[in-house]
C-alpha positions as CSV (number, residue, x, y, z in Angstrom):
1,M,-18.0,-2.3,16.0
2,T,-18.5,-4.6,18.1
3,V,-15.4,-4.0,20.5
4,A,-16.5,-0.1,19.8
5,A,-19.8,-1.3,21.9
6,T,-17.0,-3.4,24.6
7,L,-15.4,-0.9,25.2
8,F,-17.8,1.8,25.8
9,G,-19.7,-0.2,27.8
10,A,-16.1,-0.6,30.2
11,M,-15.6,3.1,30.1
12,A,-18.7,3.2,32.1
13,F,-17.6,1.1,34.4
14,T,-14.3,2.7,34.8
15,A,-15.8,6.3,34.5
16,K,-17.7,4.8,38.3
17,I,-14.5,4.5,40.0
18,A,-13.4,7.2,38.9
19,S,-16.2,9.2,39.9
20,E,-16.4,7.8,43.6
21,R,-14.9,11.0,44.7
22,I,-13.7,12.7,41.7
23,S,-17.0,14.5,39.7
24,G,-17.8,13.3,36.5
25,T,-17.0,16.5,34.9
26,E,-13.1,16.0,35.4
27,V,-13.3,12.8,34.3
28,A,-14.8,14.0,31.1
29,M,-12.7,16.8,30.7
30,I,-9.2,13.9,31.4
31,R,-11.1,12.1,28.8
32,M,-11.3,15.1,26.3
33,M,-8.2,15.4,26.6
34,V,-6.5,12.3,26.2
35,G,-8.1,11.9,23.5
36,L,-6.9,14.6,21.3
37,L,-3.8,13.1,21.8
38,P,-3.2,11.4,18.3
39,C,-4.0,14.3,16.4
40,I,-1.4,16.3,18.3
41,F,1.9,14.2,18.3
42,I,0.5,12.4,15.0
43,A,1.2,14.7,11.9
44,R,-0.5,12.5,9.3
45,Y,-3.6,12.7,11.9
46,R,-3.4,16.3,12.3
47,R,-3.1,17.6,9.1
48,A,-6.4,15.6,8.9
49,A,-8.1,17.6,11.9
50,I,-7.4,20.6,10.7
51,D,-8.4,20.4,7.3
52,F,-12.0,21.1,7.4
53,H,-15.2,22.7,5.0
54,R,-18.3,23.7,7.5
55,F,-16.9,25.1,11.2
56,D,-20.8,25.2,12.3
57,L,-21.4,21.4,11.3
58,L,-18.4,20.5,13.7
59,L,-19.4,23.2,16.6
60,Y,-22.2,21.8,16.9
61,R,-21.2,18.2,17.1
62,G,-18.2,19.3,19.3
63,I,-20.9,21.6,21.7
64,F,-23.4,18.8,21.6
65,G,-21.3,15.9,21.9
66,G,-19.2,17.8,24.8
67,I,-22.4,18.3,26.3
68,A,-23.8,15.0,25.9
69,V,-20.6,13.0,27.4
70,M,-21.3,16.0,30.5
71,L,-24.5,14.9,31.4
72,Y,-23.9,11.3,30.5
73,F,-20.7,11.4,32.8
74,L,-22.7,13.2,36.4
75,A,-25.1,10.3,35.8
76,I,-22.5,8.1,35.9
77,E,-21.1,9.7,39.5
78,H,-24.8,10.6,40.6
79,T,-26.8,6.8,39.7
80,T,-25.6,3.8,38.2
81,A,-22.3,3.2,35.4
82,G,-25.9,0.8,33.7
83,I,-28.8,3.5,34.5
84,A,-26.5,6.6,33.4
85,T,-24.9,3.8,29.7
86,L,-29.6,2.9,29.4
87,L,-30.3,6.7,29.4
88,Q,-27.1,7.7,27.0
89,Y,-28.1,5.4,24.6
90,T,-31.5,6.5,23.7
91,S,-29.6,8.4,21.4
92,P,-30.4,6.7,18.3
93,V,-34.5,7.5,19.0
94,W,-33.8,12.0,19.6
95,S,-31.2,11.6,16.4
96,G,-34.1,9.8,14.2
97,L,-36.3,12.5,15.8
98,F,-33.8,15.6,15.4
99,S,-33.0,14.2,11.5
100,M,-36.8,14.7,10.5
101,L,-37.1,18.3,12.0
102,F,-34.0,19.8,11.1
103,I,-31.6,18.2,8.7
104,G,-35.1,16.8,5.8
105,E,-35.3,13.0,6.3
106,R,-39.3,12.2,6.1
107,F,-41.2,11.3,9.3
108,S,-42.6,7.9,9.3
109,A,-45.6,6.6,11.6
110,R,-44.0,3.7,11.3
111,V,-41.4,5.5,14.4
112,V,-44.3,5.8,16.7
113,L,-44.7,2.5,18.2
114,P,-41.6,2.1,18.5
115,L,-40.6,5.5,20.4
116,I,-43.6,4.5,22.9
117,V,-41.9,1.2,23.6
118,A,-38.3,3.0,24.6
119,F,-40.3,5.6,26.1
120,A,-42.2,3.2,28.2
121,G,-39.0,1.1,28.7
122,I,-37.4,4.3,30.4
123,I,-40.0,5.0,32.5
124,L,-40.1,1.8,34.0
125,V,-36.7,1.9,34.7
126,L,-36.4,5.3,36.1
127,H,-39.6,4.4,38.4
128,A,-38.2,1.0,39.5
129,D,-35.8,3.2,41.5
130,A,-36.4,3.9,44.6
131,L,-35.4,7.7,43.7
132,G,-38.0,8.0,40.7
133,F,-36.9,10.0,38.6
134,G,-34.3,12.6,40.0
135,I,-32.4,15.0,39.2
136,W,-29.6,13.1,37.9
137,E,-31.8,10.5,35.8
138,I,-32.8,13.7,33.8
139,A,-29.5,14.6,33.0
140,G,-28.9,11.1,32.1
141,L,-32.3,11.5,29.9
142,C,-30.5,15.1,28.5
143,G,-27.9,13.9,27.4
144,G,-28.8,11.3,25.7
145,A,-31.1,14.4,24.0
146,A,-27.9,15.8,23.2
147,S,-26.2,12.3,22.4
148,G,-28.5,12.7,19.3
149,A,-27.8,16.2,18.3
150,A,-24.7,15.7,18.1
151,V,-24.9,12.5,15.6
152,T,-27.7,14.1,13.6
153,A,-24.8,17.3,12.9
154,M,-22.3,14.5,12.5
155,R,-24.3,13.3,10.0
156,A,-25.2,16.1,8.2
157,A,-21.5,16.9,8.0
158,R,-20.6,13.5,7.0
159,R,-20.1,14.4,3.1
160,A,-17.7,17.4,3.4
161,E,-15.9,16.5,6.7
162,N,-13.1,13.8,7.1
163,S,-13.4,11.6,10.0
164,W,-10.6,13.1,11.6
165,S,-11.9,16.4,12.0
166,V,-15.4,15.4,13.3
167,Y,-13.5,13.4,16.1
168,A,-11.0,16.4,17.3
169,S,-14.0,18.6,17.3
170,F,-15.6,16.7,19.8
171,C,-12.6,16.3,22.2
172,F,-11.4,19.7,22.0
173,F,-15.1,21.2,22.3
174,G,-16.1,18.4,24.3
175,M,-12.9,19.6,26.5
176,L,-14.0,23.0,26.6
177,V,-17.5,22.3,27.5
178,N,-16.3,20.4,30.5
179,A,-13.3,22.8,31.5
180,P,-15.5,25.2,33.8
181,L,-17.1,23.0,36.1
182,A,-14.1,20.6,36.2
183,I,-11.7,23.0,36.8
184,H,-14.4,24.6,39.5
185,S,-14.5,21.3,42.1
186,W,-11.0,19.9,40.9
187,K,-9.5,17.3,42.9
188,T,-6.1,16.2,42.1
189,P,-6.5,12.4,41.4
190,A,-4.3,10.1,43.8
191,G,-3.0,6.4,43.3
192,S,-5.7,3.9,41.4
193,E,-7.8,6.8,40.9
194,W,-5.4,8.0,37.8
195,I,-5.4,4.0,36.9
196,A,-9.1,4.5,36.5
197,I,-9.0,7.4,34.6
198,G,-6.5,6.5,32.3
199,A,-8.4,3.5,32.1
200,T,-11.3,5.6,30.8
201,S,-9.4,7.8,28.4
202,L,-8.2,4.5,26.4
203,F,-11.4,3.3,26.5
204,A,-13.5,5.9,25.0
205,M,-10.8,6.3,22.6
206,G,-10.4,3.5,21.1
207,A,-13.9,2.6,21.7
208,Q,-14.6,6.6,19.2
209,L,-11.8,5.9,16.9
210,L,-13.0,2.2,15.9
211,L,-16.3,3.6,15.8
212,T,-15.1,6.2,13.1
213,F,-12.8,3.7,11.5
214,S,-15.9,0.9,11.3
215,L,-18.8,3.7,10.4
216,R,-17.2,3.6,7.1
217,W,-18.4,0.2,6.8
218,V,-21.3,-0.7,8.7
219,D,-25.4,0.6,8.0
220,A,-26.9,2.8,10.4
221,M,-29.0,-0.1,11.7
222,T,-26.4,-2.6,12.5
223,V,-24.9,0.5,14.7
224,G,-27.7,1.2,16.4
225,V,-28.4,-2.4,17.4
226,I,-24.6,-3.7,18.1
227,S,-24.3,-0.2,20.3
228,Q,-26.9,-1.6,23.1
229,L,-24.2,-3.8,23.9
230,A,-22.5,-1.5,26.0
231,V,-25.7,-1.2,27.9
232,L,-25.8,-4.5,28.2
233,I,-22.2,-4.7,29.3
234,S,-22.1,-1.5,31.8
235,M,-25.0,-3.1,33.9
236,A,-23.5,-6.7,34.5
237,L,-20.1,-5.0,35.2
238,G,-22.0,-2.9,37.9
239,A,-23.6,-6.2,38.8
240,L,-20.8,-8.4,39.2
241,F,-17.8,-5.8,40.2
242,L,-20.7,-2.5,41.8
243,A,-23.0,-4.1,43.9
244,E,-25.2,-2.3,41.9
245,Q,-28.6,-3.8,42.0
246,M,-30.6,-4.6,39.3
247,T,-34.4,-5.5,39.9
248,V,-36.7,-7.3,37.9
249,L,-38.9,-4.1,36.6
250,T,-35.2,-2.1,35.9
251,G,-34.7,-5.6,33.8
252,V,-37.7,-5.6,31.7
253,G,-37.8,-1.7,31.7
254,A,-34.0,-2.1,30.3
255,A,-34.9,-4.6,27.2
256,L,-37.9,-2.5,26.1
257,T,-35.5,0.8,26.2
258,I,-33.2,-1.4,23.6
259,L,-35.7,-3.1,21.9
260,G,-37.7,0.3,21.1
261,V,-34.2,2.0,20.2
262,V,-33.4,-0.7,17.8
263,G,-36.6,-0.4,16.5
264,V,-36.7,3.2,15.6
265,T,-33.1,2.2,14.4
266,Y,-34.5,0.2,12.3
267,V,-37.5,2.1,10.8
268,T,-35.2,5.1,10.5
269,S,-32.9,3.8,8.3
270,L,-35.0,1.9,6.0
271,G,-36.3,5.5,5.2
272,R,-32.5,7.1,4.7
273,V,-32.1,3.9,2.6
274,A,-35.3,5.1,0.6
275,A,-34.0,8.7,0.3
276,D,-30.5,7.5,-1.3
277,E,-32.1,5.3,-3.9
278,V,-34.2,8.0,-5.1
279,V,-31.9,10.3,-5.4
280,A,-29.2,7.5,-7.0
281,D,-32.1,7.1,-9.6
282,A,-31.9,10.7,-9.9
């Protein structure tokens, strides 16, 4: 899980380099296409990918996941890798809310305080920039919400579907979601751009597969905490190599956002453990 989070952070960094001239949607579409390769060329994974039972949930996971990646990569293209990743990784907040609304998980009053902390941090980060709350920051935040919806669909399908069918649905439908805008603004990559796109695709594929693999043993709380490492890594790489400035206000806002997200993850994880215990006792 730690390696997965590290690769996700590195993916944001290389995606920023790749999208200097090429649109974020094109980079996202190619990323999804490369992600499908194991399911196409390796027979065992191909059989697992087409062995599914709840197509509706896989469709929701793929479409919302594709929208999340599209908005994330557009935010990376137009803002900074660090800010875009921070906004994307508010997804545990949204998945916690969506799980309560749509798949019957109980609401806990204890979630209110970390929610307030998280959103206060987001506001500080966004207003630390001279542009303030612009369209691409809004896009990044909406990407986090879409990612939360995708995670909720994935959690609803987790007992019926294997990891490869979930992974393949994400890549396939995500590719289709990004294709219209990618084709409309297509610019053929040249030279080092292929290296940046290739690195983005490989980092994403490795991270996604390691994340899926680790979810068999790592609880939701641990996943939520470790995943925030991607935010720190993308911010550090952006500051070191892309001259992405980090003000004191941005740093405070980022810290509050991460703290709030971890808090929400902790509270919602407690609710899931309690629900599982009730089911076990029954």
